[in-house]
N, C-alpha and C positions, 0 to 999 in steps of 0.2 A: 734470583738470577735465571735459574732454569725455567721457572714459570713465565718470566718475562720473555725469554727466548721462544718458548712454546707459543705464547700468544702472538708474538711477531711473525713466527713461521706460519701459524694457522691463518693469521690475517693476510699474509702475503698470498697463501694458496687460495683462500676463499675470495680474494679480491679479483682473481683471474676468472675468466669465463669457464674454463675447464682445464684439467691437467691434460697435456698432449696425449694422444692415443698411444704413441710409442712408449711414453712414460708408464702408462697403466699396464701395457703388455710386459714391459721390463720388470715391473714389480711383481706381476703374476708369475712370470717365469722364475724369478728369484725365489718366490715362495715354494714352487715345485722343486727347484734345485735343492733348497735347504731341507725340504721334506724328505727327499730321497737320501740325503746324507744322514739325516736323523734316523731314518729307518735302518740304514746300514749299521749305524752305531748301536741301536737298540737290539737288533737281532744277532749281532756278532760280537758285541763287547768292545770296550775301548781300546785294548791292546791290538786286536785284529784290525780295527778301524784305522788306527794310526799307522800300522804297518803297511796297509794297502790303500792309503789315502788317495794317491794319484789315480789308481784304477777306479776307485769309488767316484772321484770327481769326474772322470771322463765318462763313466757309465751314466751318472746323473745328468751330465750335460747332453748326452745322446738322447736320453728320455725327454729332457726338456724340449728338444726340437720337435718331438712328436706332439707334446702338449701344446706347444706354440702354434703348430699347424691347426689344431682343432680350435684353439682360441680364435684363430683367424677365421676359420670356416663359420663358427657360430657367433662371431662378433661380440665376444664377451667383454672386450675392452673398449668398445666404441661408445658405450653409454657414459653419461656424466655421473661419476660415482656419488656425488652429493645428492643426486636424485634417484638413487638406486631403488628398484621396486622388485616385486616377486618375479616379474618376467626376467629381470637381469639375473636373479638367483637361479632360475630354471636353466638359463643358458650356461651358467657356470657349472651346475651339476651335470648337465648334458655333455658339455665338453670334457669334464673330468671322467665321466663314465666311458665315453668313446675313446679318449686317449689311453685310459687304463687298459681297456680291452685290446687295443692295438699293441700296447707295450707288452702285455701278457702273451699275445700271439707271436710277437717278435722274439721274446725270451724263450718261448716254447720251441719255435722253429730253430733257433740257434742251438738249443739243447738237443733236439732231434738230430740235427746235422753234426752234432758233436763239435761245434765251433766254439773255440775259447781263445782268450788272449790275456796275457798277464797285464796288459795295459788298459784293457776295457772290461770292466766288471758290470755285467747286466744284472738288474735286480731280480730276485726270486719272486714267486707268487705272493708270499707274505709281505714283502716290501711294497709290492704294487697295491695290495689291499690297504696297508697302513697309509700309504701316500694318498690313496683315494679319499679315505675318511679324514685324515689329518689335513691334507691339502685343501679339500673342499671346505672344511670348517674354517681354515685360515682365510681363504679367498672370500668367503661370505662374511666372516668377521671383519675383514679389511674394509669391505664396502659398508657394512653396518656401522662401524666405528667412524668412518669418514662422514657418513650421513648424520650420525648422532652428534658429532662435534659441530658439523655445519648447522644443524638445527639448534643446538645450544647457543652458538654464536649469533644466529639469526634472532633468537628470542631475548638476547641481551638488550635491556632497555625497552622491551615491548610491554604493552599493557595487558593486565590479567583480565580474562573474560569468562563469563558463564554463558551457555547457550540455553535459552528457554524453549524446551521441546526436545523430545527424544525420538521422534519418528523421522520420516523421510526429510522433512524440512530442516529439522535440527541437525541431522547428520550431514546434509548437504552444506549447511552453513559451516559446520566444523571442518569439513574437508576443504572448503573454500578458504577459510582463514589460515589453515595450515599450509596451503600451497601458494599463498599470496606473496608477491615480491614487490617491495620489501615487506616483511611480515610486520603487521601492526598490533596484532593481538595474540596472546598465548592462551590456549584453551586450558582452563583449570577445572571445569566441571559442567555437567548438564543439570537442568532443572526439569523434573517431570511433573507437569501440571495434573496429570491423571493418576499419578502414583505408581505407574508401571515402571519396572526396572530400578526402583528405589534401592540404593545401597550397592548396586552392581557396578561393574566397570564397563564403560562404553568408549571405544577408541582410546583406551588407556587411562581414562579419567573417571572419577566417580559420578554417579547419578544421585542428585539430592532431591528430596521432596519439596513441593511448593507449599510450605507451611509457614506458621508464624515465626519460626526461627530462621527462615531463609535470609532475611536482611542481616541479622546479627552474624550469621555464618559468612556471608559475603564480606562484611566489614572485617571480620577476624582474618580472612584470607587475602585482604587487601585487593579485592576485585575492583577493577576500574570500569567495567562495562558489562551490561547484560544485553545479549543479542537475541532478539525475539524471532522465533520461526514464524514465517507468514501464515503457516497453518494453525498457529496458536495465538494469533494477534487478538481475536475476539475474546478468548479466555483471559488473556493478559490484561487488556484494557479495563476489565471489570475488577481487577485486583487493586483497587484504589489505595488501600493502606500501604501495600508494597510499593506502588508507584510513588506515592508521596515520600516514603522513606528513602527510596533510591535518589529522588531529586534533592531532598534535603541534605543527603550525605555526599552529594557530588558524583554519584555513580551514573555514568551515561547509559541511556537506553537507546539501542539501535534497532531499527525496523526496516521493512520493505515499504516503499510508497504505497499508500492505500489503494491507488488506482491500478496497481500492478496485478495482473492476472498470472497465477502460478499454479501449476498442476501438482506440485509436490514431487515430481519425478525429474523434470529437466534440471540441468546444472544450475546451481545458485551462483549468481555473479556477485562478487563482493562489492563492486562499484555501485550496485543498486541499494546497498545499505545506506541509511542516513540517520542522523540523530533525530529523535522523534520531534514532531511538531505537536502543538496542543490538539490538533485534529485527530492525531493518532491515539490520544490517551483518553478522550472523553468516553465514558462507559456507554456502550450500546451493543446490541446484538446485530450480527450481519443479516441483511435483508436479502432474501432470495427471490428473484423474479424470473419468470419464464419469458426471457426476452426474445427467444426464437418464435414463440407463438405471437408475440406483439409484432415482431418483424414481418411475419407472414401476412398480417392484416395491413401493415403500412406499405409493403412492397408494391411498387407500381401505382401508388396513389399520389394525389396532389395534396401537399401538406402546407398549410399557412401557419406561421408562428409569429405572434406579436411579442414585442419586447425581446426580440431575438438577440440583442446585444447585451442583455442583462445577465445576471448570475444564473438564474434559472433558465431563461430563454436560450442562452448560448449553449448550455449543457443539453437542453432539449434538441437543439440543432445538431450537435455532435452525435447524440444517441439515435436520432431518427435517420440521419444521413447514412449510417452504417447499413441500413436495410434497403438501400437503392430505391427510394420513392421515384415516381415518374418526374415530379417537380417539387421544389421547395420554394415557397414565397416567404421571405424573411423581412419583417417590418420592425423598424425602431426609429425614434426621432433623434437619437444620438448619432451624429455623423461619424466622428472618429472611431468609436467602438464598432459601428457598422462596417466601416472600412476594414477594420481588423477581422471581422467575420467574413467579409468577402475574400480577403487574402487567405484565411484559414480554409475556406471551402475550396478555393483554387488549389491549395497546397495538399490538403488531406483528402478531399472528396471531389476531385476533378471530374469524376464519372457521373456526378449528380447534376442535373440541370437545376441551377438555383438562381433566384432573383433576389438581390439585396436592395430594399427600397427604404429610403429615408422619408418618413412622414409621420404625422400624428394620427393615432387611431380615432381622435375626435374630429379629424378632417373628413366629414361625411362624403363630399363629392369625390375626393381622391380615393377614399376607401371603396366607394361604389365602383369606380373605374377599375380598381384592382380586382374586386370580386367578379365583375362582369367579364374581365379579360381572362382570369385564371381559373375561376370556378373551383375552389379547393374542395377536396373530399373531407379533410379533417382540418379543424382549426384548434390550435393550442394557444390560448389567450393568457400570456404571462405579463403583458404590459400593464404597469400601474405605478403611480407615485406611492412609495411605501414608507418613507421616513416620518415617524410619528410627530416629532416637533415641527417639521416643515409643514405638514398638513394642518397642524393646529393653527399655524399662523396664516395659512393660505387655503381655507376651506373651499373657496370658489374653484381652485384648481383641482382639489380632490373630487368635486362634483363634475367639473367639465371633462377631466381626463379619465378618472377611474369609473365614474358612474355613467356619464354620457358616452364616453368612448366604448365602454363595454356594451351599451345598448346599440350603438352603431354597428359594432362587429356582430352582435347577436342577430339583429334584424337582417343584416345583409347575408348572414349564413343561411337564414330561413329563405330569403328571397332567391338566392342563387343555388339552392339545393345541396348545401353542405350536409354530409352524412352525420358528423359528430362535432360538437362544440365542447371543448374542455377548458374550463376556467380555473386558473390557479388562484386560490383564495388564501386566507391566513387564519391562524388561531386568534388573532386580534379581532376577528369579526364576531367572536363569541362574547356575549355580555360586554360590548365595546365600551371603552372608557376614553376613546379618542376619536377624532374626526376620520383618520385613516381607516381604523378598524370598522367604523360605522359605514364608511363609503363602500368597503368590500362586502359588508353584510347586505347593503342595498343592491349591490351587483348580484349577490347570491339570490336574493328575492326575485329580481327581475328574470334571471335565467330560469329559475325553477318554475315561476309562474308562466313563463312563455312556453316551457316544455309541457306543462299541464294543459295550457290552452290548445296546443297542437294535438295532444292526445285526445282531448275532448272535442276536437273539430271546430273550435272557435277561431283558430288561426290555421290557414292552409299552409302546410309544410311537412317535411319529413325529418327535420334536424332533431337529433337527440342532444339535450343539454346536460352536461355532467360537471359538477363542481368538486374540486379537491381542496382540502383544508389541512394545512400543517404549520409547524412553527418555524423557528429560525434555522437557516442552513449554514453550515460551517464555512467560513471564508467568503460569504457573499458580500457584495458591495454594501458598505454601511454597517456591517455587523461589528460587534465589539472586538472581535479577534484582530482584524487589521488595525483598529484604533489602538488597542493595547500594545501591539507590536511597535507601532510608531512611537508611542509614549515611552516604552521601555528603551527603545533605540536612542531616544533623546535624553535618557537619564531619569525619567519620571517627572512628576508622580503619575501613577496610574489612577485614573478617575473612575470610580464606581458610584452609581447613583445612590445605592442603599445597601447596607450589609446583609439584608435578608432577601434581596431580589433574586429570583430564580427564572430560568428559561429552559425550554426544550430545544434540543439541537439534533440536526440530522445532516449527513453528508449531502452535498448538492447532487452527486451522481445517484445516490439512493433515493432522494426525494423525486428526482426526475423519472426514475424507473417506476416508482409507484404511481406517479402522475400518468405515465404512459399506460400502465396496466389498468388503472382505474378508468382512464379515459376510453381506452379501446374496448374494454369488456363491460363498461357500464351500459345500462339499458335506456338511460335518460331519466332526468328528474332527481337523481340522487345527489346528495352532498356526502362525499366520501371524506372520512377523517382518518388520518394516519396515526398509528401507534408510534409515538416519538420516544418511547422508552422512559427512563427516569429523568426528572429535571435536574439541572445543574445550577448550583449557586454561583453567581457571577463573581463573587469575591474569591471563591475557591479557584475559579478559572484564572483570575488575575494572578493569584499566588503561584499557581503551577507555571504560568507563562514566565513569570519573573525567575522562577527556579530553572526553567529550561534554558533561559537566555544566559544564565550564569552571571547576571548583572548584580552589582553590589549597591546597597544603600538606595534601592528604589522603593519609595513609599507608596502606599495605597491611600487615596483620599476619597472620602465619601462626599458627594456633591449635592445629594438630595434628588428625589424623583423629578423627572422632567415633566413638562406639560403633557397631560394625557397618558402618562405612564403608570402601570400598576405593578405590584410586586410579583405577580405570577400570571401567566397566560393560561387560559382554559382552551380545551378543544371542543367541548360541548357546553351548550347552555344548561343551566340548572334543571330546566324542565324537559330537557331532551334525553333521549336514550339512543342506544345503537343496536344495529343488527349485524350479524356476521356476513361476510362476503366470500368471494373466491380466493382471498388471500388473508392469512392470519393477522397481517399488519394493517389491513384496511377494513374499516367498519363503515356502515351507512348510518348517518344521523337521521333520526326521526324528528323532523322540525315542523314548525307551524307553516302551513301552506297559505299563500296569498292569491287573491284573485288577480288575473292578468290586467283587467281593466283598471282596478285600483292601483296596481303597480305602475301602469302607464301614467295615470293622473298624478300620482305622487312624484314621478320622475319629471314630468313636465313642469309641475309647480316648483320643484327643487332647482331645475335648470334655469327657470326664469329668475329665481332668487339669486342664483350664482352670478348672473349678469349684472346684478346691482352691486356686487362686491361688498355687501353688508354682512360681515362675518356673523354677527349675532342672529340675524334673520335666517341665514343659511343653516346654521347649526340648530336653530329652533325647529325648523322644518325637518331636519334629519332626526331629531329626537322624537318628533311626532310619528315619523315613519317607523322608527325602531325604538319602541318604548323602553327597552332594556338598556339603551345607551345612556350611561351615567358618567359624566365627566369627572376626571380626577386631576387634581393639581392643575387646574385650567381655569381661564377666565369664564368658560362656559358653564361652570358649576352653578351660577346664579339662575340658569335656565331650568335646572332640574327641580321637579316637584318634590318638596320636602315631606317626609312621612310625619 
């Protein structure tokens, strides 16, 4: 009965915005009043106290008026008690000290003047001292108890959470979730990935080591969520065993968005936290790029970007636009996505002079008009047909768009004095097993041979040609992640081509930064390959995505390798080696060089064949140009020379 009444009373109080100021002042004055009465009783005994009770009451009341005046001056009662802080405590102590001093001066003055009254008993020095310590303690306890009860009620029904990280990021997160309204999580502990502070208390909770026993410890403590500090996200995502255990046991993982920049000092905002996506959990190390140095080279230049509406191209647009180029010429043949790019530029980069042009890179007359009008300093060539099964069925388009389109842009760059031409290639160009990969390898050959011809003086020009080669980018158009999300949303099954298939992955933003760095600092003729980190098994990717979605009864079905698909992608040819560069994540591939005249003849022959739309003849010529092109799971396997 009493417990129920207490709960109802506390619920009534805490449902209010705050106790009225006069109510807090009244309670504080009552505390001081009772403290003086108690001091009279302690110092003089019970008999004396009862005999002079009336005088004690009047004297105590007179003292309370002094204290009330200082409570008013220092605003000790205007704060909301449930949110009391050390600042509020300092005000209480200050008011008690000042009021005690004035009371003592008044008592001393009355004593000197020999003023006394049987109806008004002023406290002696010892009483004032007792009231100062006892009253201050009670006033502070009053505030702490209200705050504690409020915090306890706020945490009723909240989820238990650990914070991964014990430095600035982790502490900021802890402060944020404790001050959140309404509170969603109750802090139960910190996890120290570096081992510092293990076993100690931080913000009143224990710090635990990031060891093999962590998952079991969290399960025993009924932890509902692990909140990862943004400063520890790179360390955490490489804890694959822990991540899988958390997902399998239904423990949520909360992180900052990967694109978020945070210095570890500014206030952490709880609404930035989100339950992790698969992109957050793929093991990789953060890539550091000197974007300021890149920006200094691009600032005030004319930049042309092909494929500007695609996954890579659109991110290139965003990153380049930050550095205020003189002009940006954005090209893509997809009308609606280009309209989105135009709106994005107007909304986010209105200060940049940008031209959004809908056309095909294979439209030579139109491209010539564009180059003649704008004369770009830098060309970033990201346009390409990239879907392996589609190009297996349409090799003529792979030739006319990927190969011929690249030649058009490359030749016009030389003709109109472009300083740097940067081509975005793919790891599928290494030992290609499909038409798409081979088409990109032929593009690499043409650009590299053209650069060599310029250096040797066989072709007049000053353009430097640089090629960048990397694997899959997370979340790009056509990647497995959007496909898996859609399949899980529809209840499955999730289709994986083979249980052993693996791929390299990289964030779009990271890939584009490396493209910009390799492109701007390359000297010409290089094929730069990116360190993609460790490969990921696609079936493990699918399992994690199913766990993250909390979907039930979603099966994984193996459908068999698609036409032209191989189990793993390579970054370098078997006979190739690499050389270090200006960035630890970027290497230069030492590849076989081709004569420019031969490259031109091969492309002319291939283009002519593409206009016959004879798939077998087109692919036959591609295999002659790139002898290492061996088809897999494709109708073109009959064209390969058997050993």
